[in-house]
C-alpha positions in Angstrom: 0.0 -0.2 0.2 1.3 3.2 -0.8 1.6 5.8 1.5 -0.8 8.9 2.1 0.9 11.3 0.6 1.9 14.5 2.6 -0.3 17.3 2.8 -0.4 20.4 0.7 1.6 23.8 2.3 -1.0 26.2 2.4 -0.1 29.3 0.6 -1.6 32.5 -0.9 -1.2 34.6 -4.2 -2.1 38.4 -4.4 -2.5 37.7 -8.4 -3.6 40.7 -11.2 -5.9 38.9 -13.2 -5.7 40.3 -17.1 -8.7 40.7 -18.5 -10.4 37.4 -21.3 -9.6 34.6 -19.1 -12.1 33.1 -16.3 -11.2 33.4 -12.7 -11.1 29.0 -13.4 -8.6 29.8 -16.0 -6.3 32.1 -13.5 -7.0 28.9 -10.5 -5.6 26.9 -13.3 -2.8 27.9 -14.6 -1.5 28.7 -10.5 -2.2 24.6 -10.2 0.0 23.8 -13.4 3.2 25.9 -12.0 2.9 24.5 -8.8 2.5 20.6 -9.8 1.8 18.3 -6.8 2.8 20.8 -4.4 -0.7 22.1 -5.1 -3.7 19.6 -5.3 -5.7 21.8 -3.2 -6.7 24.6 -5.2 -9.0 27.7 -5.9 -9.1 30.9 -6.0 -10.8 33.0 -3.4 -14.1 35.0 -5.3 -14.6 35.3 -8.7 -13.8 37.8 -11.2 -15.8 38.2 -14.8 -14.1 37.2 -18.1 -14.1 41.0 -18.7 -12.7 42.0 -15.7 -9.4 42.6 -14.4 -7.2 43.0 -10.9 -7.1 41.8 -7.9 -7.6 37.6 -7.5 -6.7 36.0 -4.5 -5.6 32.2 -4.7 -4.7 29.4 -1.9 -3.8 26.8 -1.8 -3.8 23.0 0.7 -5.7 24.9 3.6 -5.3 28.2 2.8 -8.1 27.3 0.8 -10.3 27.3 4.6 -9.6 31.6 3.9 -11.9 31.7 1.1 -15.3 32.1 2.4 -13.0 34.7 5.2 -12.3 36.3 3.0 -15.4 36.5 0.3 -17.7 37.9 2.9 -16.1 39.7 5.5 -14.2 42.0 3.2 -15.6 44.5 0.5 -14.0 45.0 -2.8 -12.9 47.9 -3.9 -13.6 48.8 -8.0 -12.4 51.5 -10.3 -14.9 51.6 -13.6 -16.1 52.1 -16.8 -19.7 52.5 -18.5 -20.8 53.0 -21.7 -24.7 54.9 -21.9 -27.1 54.8 -24.5 -27.3 50.8 -24.7 -27.6 47.8 -22.2 -26.3 44.3 -23.6 -28.1 41.0 -22.1 -25.3 40.9 -20.2 -24.5 44.0 -18.6 -20.8 44.3 -19.4 -19.7 44.6 -23.2 -19.3 40.9 -23.5 -22.7 40.3 -24.4 -25.9 41.2 -27.4 -27.9 44.2 -27.6 -30.3 44.3 -26.3 -31.7 48.0 -26.6 -30.4 51.1 -27.1 -31.8 54.7 -27.0 -30.4 58.6 -26.9 -28.1 59.4 -23.8 -30.4 62.1 -21.7 -27.5 64.9 -20.9 -27.0 64.4 -17.2 -24.2 67.0 -15.3 -21.4 65.2 -13.2 -22.2 66.7 -9.6 -26.0 64.6 -10.9 -24.0 61.6 -11.6 -22.7 62.2 -8.1 -26.0 63.0 -5.7 -27.2 59.5 -7.3 -23.6 58.3 -6.5 -24.4 59.2 -2.8 -28.1 58.2 -2.5 -27.1 55.5 -3.5 -23.9 54.5 -0.2 -25.9 52.4 2.8 -27.5 49.0 2.2 -28.6 48.6 -1.4 -30.7 45.9 -2.1 -29.5 44.1 -5.9 -31.3 40.8 -7.7 -28.1 39.1 -9.3 -28.5 39.4 -13.2 -28.7 36.2 -15.6 -25.2 36.0 -16.8 -23.9 35.6 -13.4 -22.7 32.3 -11.2 -25.3 33.0 -8.6 -27.0 29.6 -8.6 -30.4 28.5 -8.6 -31.3 24.4 -8.6 -27.0 23.6 -8.5 -26.6 25.0 -11.8 -25.0 29.7 -12.5 -27.7 31.5 -13.5 -25.7 31.8 -16.9 -26.2 28.5 -18.1 -29.9 28.7 -18.2 -28.6 32.0 -19.3 -27.1 30.3 -22.3 -29.6 28.3 -23.8 -32.1 31.6 -23.2 -34.1 30.7 -20.1 -34.0 33.4 -17.5 -33.9 32.9 -14.0 -35.5 36.0 -11.9 -33.7 36.0 -8.3 -35.3 37.9 -5.4 -32.6 40.9 -5.0 -30.7 40.2 -2.6 -29.4 43.1 0.8 -25.6 44.4 -0.2 -23.6 47.2 1.5 -21.9 50.3 -0.6 -19.4 51.3 1.3 -18.3 54.6 -1.2 -19.6 55.2 -4.8 -18.2 57.9 -6.8 -18.7 59.2 -9.3 -15.2 60.2 -11.2 -15.8 61.7 -14.7 -18.0 62.3 -17.2 -16.1 62.2 -21.1 -19.4 62.2 -23.7 -21.7 58.3 -22.8 -18.9 57.2 -21.0 -19.3 57.2 -16.9 -15.9 56.7 -14.9 -16.7 55.7 -11.2 -15.0 53.9 -8.5 -16.8 51.7 -5.4 -17.2 50.2 -2.5 -18.7 47.5 -1.5 -20.3 44.0 -0.1 -18.8 40.6 -1.6 -21.2 39.3 -3.9 -22.4 43.1 -5.7 -22.7 42.3 -9.0 -21.1 46.5 -10.6 -22.6 46.2 -13.9 -25.7 46.1 -12.4 -24.9 48.8 -10.1 -23.7 50.9 -12.8 -27.7 49.9 -15.3 -29.1 51.3 -11.9 -26.8 54.2 -11.6 -27.7 54.6 -15.2 -31.9 54.1 -14.8 -32.2 57.0 -12.2 -30.3 59.2 -15.1 -33.2 58.0 -17.0 -31.0 56.2 -19.4 -29.4 52.9 -20.2 -25.8 51.1 -20.2 -23.5 48.6 -19.6 -20.2 48.4 -18.4 -16.9 48.1 -21.1 -14.2 48.2 -18.6 -14.3 47.0 -14.3 -11.5 46.5 -12.2 -11.2 44.9 -8.9 -8.4 47.4 -7.4 -8.3 46.4 -3.7 -9.3 43.4 -1.0 -9.9 44.8 2.4 -6.9 46.4 3.0 -5.0 44.1 -0.4 -4.3 46.1 -3.2 -3.6 45.2 -6.4 -0.7 44.3 -7.9 1.0 45.1 -10.9 -0.3 43.9 -14.2 2.6 40.7 -14.9 2.2 40.1 -17.9 -0.8 37.8 -19.7 -1.9 34.4 -18.3 -0.5 31.6 -21.0 3.2 33.4 -19.6 3.1 33.4 -15.5 5.6 31.3 -14.2 7.2 29.9 -11.2 8.9 33.7 -10.7 5.5 34.7 -11.2 4.0 32.9 -8.3 7.3 34.1 -5.5 6.7 37.2 -6.6 2.6 37.6 -5.4 3.5 35.5 -2.4 1.3 36.9 1.1 2.0 35.0 3.8 -0.9 35.2 6.3 0.5 37.4 9.2 0.4 39.6 5.7 -2.5 38.9 4.5 -4.2 38.8 7.9 -2.4 41.0 10.6 -3.3 38.9 13.6 -1.7 38.4 17.4 0.9 35.2 17.4 1.3 32.4 20.2 3.9 30.2 19.3 3.9 26.8 19.9 6.1 23.9 21.2 7.2 20.6 22.5 4.3 18.8 24.5 1.7 22.0 24.2 2.9 21.8 20.6 2.3 17.8 20.4 -1.3 18.6 22.2 -2.6 21.2 19.7 -1.8 19.1 16.9 -3.4 16.6 18.2 -7.5 18.9 18.2 -6.4 19.5 22.2 -7.2 23.5 23.3 -4.9 24.4 25.3 -4.8 27.1 28.7 -2.1 28.9 29.8 -0.6 31.0 31.1 0.7 32.9 28.5 -2.9 33.6 26.8 -4.2 35.8 29.7 -5.0 39.1 28.2 -5.7 38.0 25.1 -9.2 37.5 22.8 -10.2 36.2 19.8 -8.9 35.1 16.5 -4.9 34.4 16.5 -2.2 33.1 14.7 -0.8 29.4 15.8 2.9 29.0 14.7 6.5 26.4 15.6 9.6 28.1 17.0 10.9 27.9 13.3 8.5 30.4 12.5 6.1 27.6 10.3 2.5 28.7 10.5 0.1 25.8 11.5 -3.2 27.1 12.6 -6.0 29.9 13.1 -6.6 30.0 16.6 -9.2 31.5 18.8 -8.3 32.1 22.4 -11.3 33.1 24.6 -11.5 33.3 28.2 -7.8 32.5 28.5 -8.2 29.6 26.2 -7.1 28.1 22.9 -8.1 25.9 20.4 -7.6 26.2 16.7 -10.2 27.8 14.1 -8.9 26.0 11.1 -6.3 24.1 10.9 -2.9 23.8 8.4 -1.8 19.5 8.1 0.5 20.9 5.1 2.1 24.2 7.4 1.9 27.6 5.9 5.2 29.7 5.8 5.7 33.1 7.3 8.7 35.3 7.0 7.1 38.4 9.8 8.5 35.9 12.6 12.0 35.5 12.0 13.3 38.5 9.5 16.1 36.8 8.7 14.8 34.4 7.3 15.2 33.5 3.6 12.8 31.9 2.4 12.4 30.1 -1.5 9.4 28.8 -1.9 9.4 24.9 -2.7 7.7 25.3 -6.0 
């Protein structure tokens, strides 16, 4: 009997997806580069194919952080919409549904509308989206000519600013809760100005405080160096307190035991749990002086903050 393969290391890469490829294409390319060291891999929130910008890809136990980033961290976008044409997809990849003359509206009026939309925002997912219906994405139905109308879902708009208007083009920036479709948001903005429109450009510039890196070429040109240059250690990804375990404590915690120790006094909430050599082993939670595991990383997770002199070469 062959021994079970060693667990994959838990790693996260903050990458710049170019316009064109799907989010799955990004994951597939990363998996091709990493090979056997990435038996488990996935992204932390999709980007439409026509969009570019920040996408997080995790391997091993890091994939367990995906829901955390998808739900808890606002997304920031810069976008350009075009007035006068409505598309079935809400962006420039679809078919024209309707055209109309443009109702001239001042930048000040656009900004008033944007300001009025900040806060609670109810949005129905577009027909061409990854939102599920009976186990299938809505776009699968839409491509067959079946439009599934879903109930509006509460989202949050944290910031919305119209940057400029040039003829039929509207440039704006939005910071929104996860799951908010910017193409639908622009359609709603245009409607409030007695116009129709669709998105022609979209870039995700931030996830929480993480900023999109500079573009690093076409997807097919990505290589080991690309991933090494965009590796994001967990203690930079989420800046939590750090608890170091060794010896018997390390053994007990690794086997799922909760620990009560004097060193936890005065600490509450989430922490990174690391080994003495600086390797992360878990995200933990301290409550009432008790440390318990929230997410374990069986294959370990490298860190570069614990030892400033550590020159880590990723084993890709």
